[in-house]
Structures are given as C-alpha cells and as structure tokens.
C-alpha positions in Angstrom: 12.8 13.5 0.0 10.4 16.4 0.3 6.4 17.1 0.6 4.5 20.1 -0.6 1.4 20.5 0.9 -1.2 21.5 -2.1 -4.6 22.9 -0.4 -6.8 21.1 2.9 -9.9 20.5 2.6 -12.3 23.0 4.8 -14.3 20.6 6.4 -11.9 17.5 7.0 -8.6 16.7 7.1 -8.4 15.6 4.0 -4.9 16.8 1.9 -3.4 16.6 -1.3 0.6 17.3 -1.7 3.0 16.5 -3.2 6.0 14.0 -3.2 9.9 15.3 -5.0 11.7 12.1 -5.2 14.5 11.2 -7.4 12.1 9.1 -9.6 9.0 11.4 -9.8 6.8 13.5 -8.1 3.9 11.9 -6.4 1.0 13.5 -6.6 -1.5 12.7 -3.5 -3.4 11.1 -2.1 -2.3 8.2 -3.8 -2.4 4.4 -4.2 0.2 2.6 -4.6 -0.7 -0.9 -6.6 1.4 -4.5 -5.2 4.2 -5.5 -7.1 5.2 -8.2 -4.5 7.5 -9.9 -6.3 8.8 -7.3 -8.8 5.6 -7.2 -10.8 2.1 -6.8 -10.3 0.6 -9.4 -11.4 -0.7 -9.7 -15.0 0.0 -6.1 -16.2 3.1 -4.2 -18.0 4.7 -2.1 -16.5 3.9 0.1 -19.5 0.5 -0.2 -18.8 0.8 0.7 -15.4 2.4 3.9 -16.5 0.3 4.6 -19.5 -3.3 3.4 -18.9 -3.2 2.9 -14.8 -1.7 6.0 -14.5 0.1 4.2 -11.6 3.4 7.5 -10.2 4.6 4.6 -7.5 4.9 1.0 -6.9 5.3 -1.7 -4.4 8.0 -4.5 -4.0 8.1 -6.6 -1.0 11.2 -7.2 1.1 11.0 -10.8 2.1 9.7 -12.1 -1.7 12.2 -10.4 -3.0 14.5 -11.5 -1.0 13.7 -15.7 -1.2 13.5 -15.3 -4.8 14.9 -14.2 -7.3 17.9 -13.4 -4.2 19.4 -9.5 -3.2 22.3 -11.1 -5.5 20.6 -10.9 -8.5 18.7 -8.3 -7.5 22.5 -6.1 -7.1 23.8 -7.3 -10.1 21.1 -6.3 -12.7 21.8 -3.0 -11.2 18.4 -2.8 -8.5 15.2 -3.7 -8.9 13.9 -0.5 -11.2 16.3 -1.4 -13.9 15.4 -5.2 -12.7 11.8 -5.0 -13.7 12.2 -2.2 -16.4 10.6 0.8 -14.4 12.1 4.0 -13.9 9.3 5.5 -12.2 9.5 6.5 -7.3 8.8 2.2 -5.9 8.1 1.5 -2.4 9.7 -1.8 -0.6 8.0 -3.2 2.9 10.6 -4.4 5.4 8.5 -8.2 5.7 7.0 -7.6 9.0 3.9 -7.8 7.6 5.4 -11.1 6.3 6.5 -11.9 9.6 3.0 -11.5 11.1 1.4 -13.7 8.6 4.3 -16.7 8.7 3.2 -17.6 12.6 3.8 -21.3 12.5 7.1 -20.7 10.9 8.7 -18.2 12.7 10.6 -17.4 16.4 9.8 -13.4 16.9 13.0 -12.5 19.5 14.9 -9.2 19.9 17.7 -10.0 18.0 15.4 -10.5 15.1 13.3 -13.1 13.8 13.8 -16.8 12.7 11.5 -17.8 10.3 11.2 -20.5 7.3 10.9 -19.9 3.8 7.5 -20.6 2.8 8.5 -22.1 -0.4 11.4 -24.9 0.6 11.3 -24.3 4.3 14.5 -23.9 4.3 15.9 -20.9 7.6 16.6 -17.6 7.5 17.1 -14.9 9.8 15.8 -11.2 9.5 17.2 -8.0 11.7 16.5 -4.4 11.6 20.3 -3.7 10.4 20.2 -7.1 7.2 16.5 -5.2 6.6 17.7 -2.1 5.7 21.0 -3.7 3.8 18.7 -5.2 2.0 16.3 -3.0 1.2 19.7 -1.0 -0.1 20.1 -3.3 -2.3 17.0 -3.8 -3.7 17.1 0.3 -3.9 13.4 1.5 -3.3 13.3 5.0 -2.8 10.8 4.2 -0.3 12.0 2.1 2.5 10.0 0.7 5.6 11.5 0.2 9.1 11.2 -3.7 10.3 8.4 -3.6 13.3 6.1 -6.5 14.2 3.1 -6.5 13.1 0.4 -7.5 15.9 -2.9 -9.8 14.9 -6.1 -8.9 16.0 -7.2 -9.5 18.3 -4.3 -9.4 20.4 -4.2 -8.6 24.4 -2.8 -5.1 25.4 -0.4 -6.8 27.4 1.5 -8.2 24.2 0.6 -5.0 22.4 2.4 -3.4 24.8 5.2 -5.3 24.8 5.7 -5.3 20.9 5.4 -1.9 20.4 8.5 -1.1 22.8 10.6 -3.3 20.5 9.4 -1.9 17.6 11.0 1.4 18.5 13.6 -0.2 19.6 13.9 -1.9 16.1 12.9 1.1 14.7 16.4 3.0 16.5 18.4 0.4 15.4 17.0 0.5 11.8 18.2 3.8 11.5 21.5 3.8 13.2 21.9 1.6 10.3 20.8 3.4 7.2 22.9 5.9 8.3 26.2 4.3 8.4 25.3 3.3 5.0 25.1 5.0 1.4 23.0 4.2 -1.9 24.0 1.8 -4.1 22.8 3.2 -7.1 22.9 7.4 -7.0 20.0 8.2 -6.0 18.6 8.6 -2.4 17.0 6.6 -0.3 14.1 7.5 2.0 13.7 5.4 5.8 10.1 5.8 7.0 9.2 4.6 10.3 5.9 2.5 11.0 3.5 3.4 14.2 2.0 0.3 15.8 0.1 -0.2 18.8 -2.8 -2.4 18.1 -6.3 -0.9 18.5 -5.6 0.8 21.6 -5.3 4.5 21.9 -3.0 5.1 24.4 -0.5 2.6 22.7 -0.9 4.4 19.2 -0.9 7.8 21.0 2.5 6.9 22.4 3.5 5.5 18.9 2.9 7.7 16.8 5.2 10.4 19.4 7.7 8.2 19.6 7.9 8.2 15.3 6.8 11.9 15.4 10.5 13.0 17.9 12.7 10.7 14.6 12.3 13.4 12.5 11.8 11.4 9.2 10.7 12.5 5.8 7.8 9.9 5.3 5.9 8.4 8.4 3.4 4.9 8.4 0.8 3.7 10.0 0.8 -0.1 10.4 -0.9 -2.6 12.2 -4.5 -1.7 10.9 -6.8 -3.8 8.3 -6.0 -7.0 10.1 -9.3 -8.2 10.9 -10.6 -5.4 13.1 -13.6 -3.7 12.7 -13.9 -0.6 10.1 -14.7 1.8 13.1 -11.8 1.0 15.3 -9.8 1.2 12.1 -10.9 4.6 11.6 -10.9 5.6 14.6 -7.0 4.0 15.2 -6.0 6.4 12.3 -7.4 9.6 13.8 -5.6 9.4 16.5 -2.4 9.0 14.6 -2.8 11.7 12.3 -3.8 13.9 14.9 -0.4 13.2 16.4 1.9 12.9 13.0 3.8 16.2 11.4 1.3 17.7 9.1 4.0 19.1 6.8 5.2 15.3 6.5 3.4 12.6 4.2 1.2 9.7 5.9 1.4 6.4 4.7 -1.1 4.3 5.8 -0.4 0.1 4.8 -2.8 -2.5 3.3 -5.6 -0.5 3.6 -8.4 -1.3 1.7 -11.5 -1.2 -0.3 -12.7 1.8 -1.7 -14.9 3.0 0.9 -12.0 2.6 3.6 -9.7 4.7 1.9 -11.8 7.6 1.2 -12.6 7.8 5.0 -9.0 7.5 5.5 -8.5 10.3 3.5 -10.6 12.7 5.0 -8.8 11.7 8.2 -5.5 12.9 6.6 -4.2 10.2 5.3 -2.1 10.6 1.7 -0.9 7.0 0.7 -2.0 3.8 0.6 -1.6 0.0 -0.7 -3.6 -3.0 -0.8 -3.5 -6.2 -2.5 -7.9 -6.5 -3.1 -7.9 -4.5 -6.4 -5.9 -7.1 -7.9 -6.9 -10.1 -6.2 -10.4 -9.4 -6.5 -10.0 -9.4 -9.4 -8.1 -12.1 -10.8 -11.7 -14.2 -9.2 -13.8 -11.4 -11.2 -14.8 -8.3 -8.1 -15.1 -5.5 -10.5 -15.0 -2.4 -8.5 -17.0 0.6 -10.5 -18.8 4.2 -9.4 -22.0 2.5 -9.2 -20.9 -0.9 -6.5 -19.1 -4.1 -6.9 -20.2 -6.2 -9.8 -19.5 -9.7 -10.1 -18.8 -10.9 -13.3 -18.9 -14.7 -13.3 -23.1 -13.7 -12.1 -24.9 -14.6 -15.0 -27.0 -11.6 -15.3 -23.9 -10.4 -17.1 -23.9 -12.9 -19.6 -25.8 -10.6 -22.0 -25.3 -6.8 -20.8 -23.0 -5.4 -23.5 -22.8 -2.2 -21.4 -19.4 -0.8 -20.5 -17.6 -2.8 -16.8 -18.0 0.6 -15.5 -19.4 3.8 -18.0 -17.2 6.5 -15.9 -14.4 4.9 -16.6 -14.2 6.8 -20.3 -10.7 6.3 -22.1 -9.4 3.1 -19.6 -8.7 0.5 -21.3 -11.5 -1.5 -19.3 -14.1 0.9 -21.1 -13.9 -1.0 -24.3 -15.4 -4.1 -23.3 -18.9 -5.4 -22.2 -19.4 -6.9 -19.2 -21.2 -9.5 -20.9 -17.4 -10.5 -22.9 -15.2 -10.3 -19.8 -17.4 -12.7 -18.2 -17.4 -14.8 -21.1 -13.5 -15.1 -20.8 -14.1 -15.8 -16.9 -16.3 -18.3 -17.7 -14.1 -20.2 -20.5 -10.9 -19.3 -18.0 -9.0 -17.0 -20.6 -6.1 -14.8 -19.4 -7.3 -12.3 -21.2 -10.2 -12.4 -18.7 -8.0 -11.7 -15.3 -5.9 -8.8 -17.5 -9.2 -6.8 -18.2 -10.3 -6.8 -14.4 -6.9 -6.6 -13.5 -6.6 -3.6 -15.4 -9.8 -2.3 -14.5 -10.1 -2.3 -10.6 -6.5 -0.6 -10.6 -7.7 2.0 -13.1 -10.5 2.5 -10.7 -7.7 3.0 -7.3 -6.2 5.5 -9.5 -9.2 7.4 -10.3 -10.9 7.6 -6.9 -7.6 9.5 -5.3 -7.2 11.4 -8.5 -11.4 12.9 -8.1 -10.2 12.9 -4.6 -7.5 15.3 -4.9 -9.5 17.0 -7.3 -12.6 17.6 -4.8 -9.8 18.9 -2.1 -8.3 21.1 -4.3 -12.0 22.9 -5.5 -12.8 22.3 -1.9 -15.3 19.5 -1.8 -14.2 16.7 -1.1 -16.5 15.9 1.9 -19.7 16.3 0.1 -18.9 14.4 -2.7 -17.3 11.5 -0.5 -20.8 11.6 1.9 -22.8 11.4 -1.6 -20.3 8.4 -3.0 -19.8 6.1 -1.0 -23.0 5.1 -0.1 -22.9 4.1 -4.2 -20.0 2.7 -3.9 -21.7 -0.1 -1.1 -24.4 -1.0 -3.5 -24.0 -5.0 -4.8 -24.7 -4.6 -8.4 
C-alpha cells in the first residue's frame, strides 16, 4: 500500500492524499460507510459505488466471525466476492466489540474470552487468531487487536491496558508476518493508538506505533463518551507524533463537525455508524443543519431534502414525501434517508479535499460548522 500526500492546508494540518491499494485508489480525506455484517444496512453495493460514491467500506471481524462464519467467507473466496464489492475494504479487529460486551467477556494477557451476543456460545480471541481470521476475510486494510478502554477510565487502568495493547500489537505483527494473503492481493496491518484522554499515555502509544513503521496508523478509544474538546485534544497529540507520510485513521468519528475539526488536525480517514443509524430514525444531515423528518412541520414541505445535493438520489424526493414514508413505516423511507446521509458525508469530505487543494479549507470550515449545528 502506498500513500501520496497531494496537498496540505496552509493554516491548519488538513491534508489531501491518495491511498493506493490493490483494489483501487482512495482519495483522502475519506469517510468509510460501515458495513458491519457485510452490508451497509438497506443499501445495494451498486448504490454505494455509483450514487454514494463510496471508495472504501468497513466490515467487522467479530460479527462476520459469528455470522456467516469464516468457513463460508473462505469458500466464497473472501468477503469482496461474498458481498459483490470490488473496491477497497477495511475490517475492524473486534476490539471495540470486546469493549461493548463488558458483561460477557474476560480480558487476559492471552486474549479475550467472550460469549456470543447471539446465542451465548463461548469463544476466544487472541492477537494471533484475529490476524488469521482477517486473512480469511480478506480486507485490504486489517486492524490490530486492541483493548478500547471506556470513558471515564482511571489512569492506572488506562496505562495497564495500553501496555497490553502494545504487547498484543507485537503479537499481531509477528503472526501477520508469518502468514500470506489468501486471495492474491496484498493486505496491510494497521496498529491502533490508545491511552484514553491522558496526554502522556497518548504520546507513549503514538511513539510506540510510529516506531513500528506501519503503512497506516489508527487512533482508537475516542468518541466513546468523552467531551468533544477531549477528543480534539487527544487527536492533536496523536497527529503531532504519527508519521506525516502515512495515512491517519480516526476510528468511530463521528458528527459532521467532528470530522471537519479532525481533518483540520491532520486526520485522513473516518468511519462512523451515525449517518446510517440516524437515517433509520429519521434524522438527516444537510448543509443547513439537521432535520428530524418525522416532525409535523415537514408534512407539506415540497422542497428537496437538501438543495445542495444536486445530482444525488435523495435530491429527487421532497421532505413531505420522505416524512410520509416514515409515517406509514415504509421501508423505502429508511433507504432514501440512508442514501442521503451517506451521500452527504461523502460529499462533505469531497468538498473538504477540494478546499484543502484550493488553500481555503480553514476559512470554509469555520463558516460551515455553525450551519451544520443548526436544528432545522
């Protein structure tokens, strides 16, 4: 995998780049739609590529391991072939799911014992078998196995967890280097910086990761309930240390304003379930602010969902029609809303890239963020 830095904003740390993988080139900054179970809920792969313009999507190791199972994915020839997606893909290692299963898992040095959230069956994840599982899944970018600490988190626990995450990272790379890709294209392993909201721990983690020399580096353990100011502060600590010639991936972030602020701090890649999850509940993102489409005020509003989204599928539908679909619980309503929100996020990072290349990103960001915060 190769990363070319194309432009850097003169005022902020914002960057525009190109990430080259065997499944195609990703223009950064980029937002990656989350397809946890091998699907972005309610969206066809053709819509992802042709309408939303997604250049890379995510799958999740924990969920895919449980269903459909690694044997099925291997027989299919990997997740790309299984789901009919020929562009780049990233898989999360399951570390976040370990975090979220707090009542059903035990974390030890060897790995994590857990019970399935589906049927209660017992399973065991280690850095080694997570690498093997992700080799079988076949994503272009695979994530190291880590522990995502909760917020709030005591310093002593965060420090102890961080050291274990680093030891797990070493084991991940050892196993990764012992094995080969299954399907004839290269895979890249990304380490994850942790350290909760403690500056010295974040510095320690990023220095450790920088010394690994990976082709991509990730920042985890944020957007887990901490104030936005802490998220930005820890992100800034990390981007000051992580190599400038490698892409930086901020995991699980976030709101449109979070993405823009973190692009300004030097982040290149983002993912989050918010645009698709909120769409299913009727919350839409627009360049003028957020819309709760179920509200009665939209019942006879025949304007487009977002006038700025000319050419996108959702531009063909009015607020009144979309509200009607939600009112009668028609599945098409959630589908249109999801198409809209994901298109909006991809359009937002596309505009960000253009502004970086023009040298006007900082000014534009300061103008657009207050508008994005509006509740319409």
